[in-house]
N, C-alpha and C positions, 0 to 999 in steps of 0.2 A: 185261229183262236179256239174254235170249238174242240179241236183235238189236242190242244195244249194242256199241260199240267197246270192246274189252278188258274187257267185263263191267261197264262203268261207265255207267249211264244218266245223263242230265241230271237234276240235282236238281229235284224238283217238290214242290208243296204242295197240299193239298186246297183247293178253291175252289167256291163257289156264287155265280153271278152272273146278273143279269137283263138282257136286251137284245134287240135286233132281229136276226133272222137276215138276213144280206146275202150277196150274191155279192161276194167281195172284189175281183174284177177291175174291175167297174163302180164299186163304192164308192170304191176307192182311186184310180181314174183320174179320175172325174168327179163323185163324190159321190152317185151314184144309190142310192136306197133307198126304202122305203115301198111302199104299195099300188100306186101308179102304176108302180113298177118290178118288181112281183112276177113277171109273166110273163117279162120279159126276164131277171131274175135266175134263174128256174127253168131257162130255156134255157141260160144260161151255165153253171150248176152241172151240168146234165145233160151238157154238153159237156166237163166235167172241170175247170172253173175252181174255185178254192178257195172254201170257204164260211166265213163268219165271223159274229161277234156284235159288235154295237156297243151299248155301254151308254149310258144317259142322259147321262153326263158326257163321252161321246165316246171312251172307251177302246175300242180295237179288238182283238179276239181272233180268231185262227185256230182253227177247230174241227176236231178230228181224232178218229177212233175211238181208244179206249183200246188195243184189241188190235191188234198189228202185222200178223199174218197175214191177217185178213180185209180190212184196208184195202189191203194189198199185192196180194192175189189176185183181188179182185172188187169190184163195186159193192156197198157195204155197206148193211145195213138202216138204220143211222144216217144215212148220206148220203142215201138215198132219203127218209127221214123229214124230214130238214132241208130238202130240196128242197120237199117238200109244205108245210113251215112257213115258206117264204121270205116275208119281210116281216112276219112275226108276232113278237110279243114272247113270249119263253120264258125259263124259269129253267133254267140248265145247272149240273150237278154234275160235277166231274171233278178232274183233276190239272193245275195250272198250272205251265208252265215259262216262263222268260224268258231267251232267248238273244240277247245283243246288242240288247236292246230289243224283240225280236219276241215278243209274248205269245201263247202257245198253250194251249188247254185240251184235254186228252185226255179226251174226254167219256165219263162212266160212265152218265149218265142225264140226262133233262130232263123238264120239265112245261110245258104251255102254259097 
């Protein structure tokens, strides 16, 4: 709420979803994912490219830290952990937002 515009955050709902961790730049441009793309995906994510989750049915979510200040101020523990889990299947818990079709999960936790 503190970082929202006029104190009004985007409406969200709790969600738990299972999918593969991907670097969104390569996935959305040329469909790269999986073990063969793991090292490239890690390099892209370390360089600042967005990280996402792709479910078995093809739904794509952007993954972002729940807390605003850490994600704004530094490389976060979540981001580093997701980079290490690139190309792995994980279960994510968080808050789902959908703005003009862009689905994002503000991650509160996950398990591999």
